[in-house]
N, C-alpha and C positions, 0 to 999 in steps of 0.2 A: 227800936220803934218795940212799945211798949206791950204785953201780953192780950191787954183789952184790943190793940191794934193789929198786933196778927191775927187775933181770933175774928177779924172783924173783916180781914183779908181773907181767910182761907173761907168763910163762910159765903163772902160775897164772889169768892172764884168758883167754890159749888155751884153756886145758884146758877151763876153764869155757864158753869159746864150744863147743869139740869136746863139752862131756857135753850141754849145750841143743840142739846141730843135732843129736844123736843121738837125744836124749828128740822131740824136733820129726819127724822119721824114720818112727819107730814110731808115734809119735802119730798120722800123716799113713794111715800103714796100718792104723791100728786102726779109722780114721774112713772110709775106702776098700780093702778089702783089693784093688780091682781096679790100685792103683796098684801092685803088686808085680812083678809082672812088669817094669815098667818101672826099677825096680831091679836087677834080677837083675845085668844088666851094670856097672851100677857100687858095685856093695857087695854086699860077702859076710859072714860073721858075725866074720871077721880083719878087716875095716877098723873097727869099733867097738872105741874106747878103753877104757869103762869092761865088763868082763867080763858084767856081769848084762844089759848092752845085747843084746852079741852072743851069749847065750845066747835071750834073747827074738826076737832075727831068727831065729835058728837055727830056734826054731818057729816062727815063725811060713811058716819054708820048707817045714818038714816037714805044717802044718797044707795049705799052699799044693801040696805033689807030690799030695794025698791029696784033693786036691778040696774039703776042710773048709773049712767057714767060717773065718776070722779073726775072730774077735770078743774080748771079754775072758772069757767064760765059754769058749770053746774054747782059750782061749789059756791060761790058769791049769788047765784039765785035761790040756793037751798036756805042760806045766812040771811036773805037779803028775806026772803019767806017766812023765814024766825023773827024777825025785825030785829037780827044780831048784826048787822054786817057792817054799820058804825060802831058797833062795840069791838069790834074784832080790829077794825083800824083796814 
């Protein structure tokens, strides 16, 4: 394997790890929304590499700011209201 192929493989591995970490954070918030305030000083929507993940996190923050529950139903409704549900999949 040449240096370029190794660099590409390493970059893909790092991207894959980042996306898995993002999914883990979003899933953790869905499982336990009480952790969201602890994340506020650490993460912003801009910190997410995948644009859909940023939109989901932003929607979670919006729900939290209105003291609404964060679950699959309310999150889907928030994304639909923002006309972003189809965009995030």
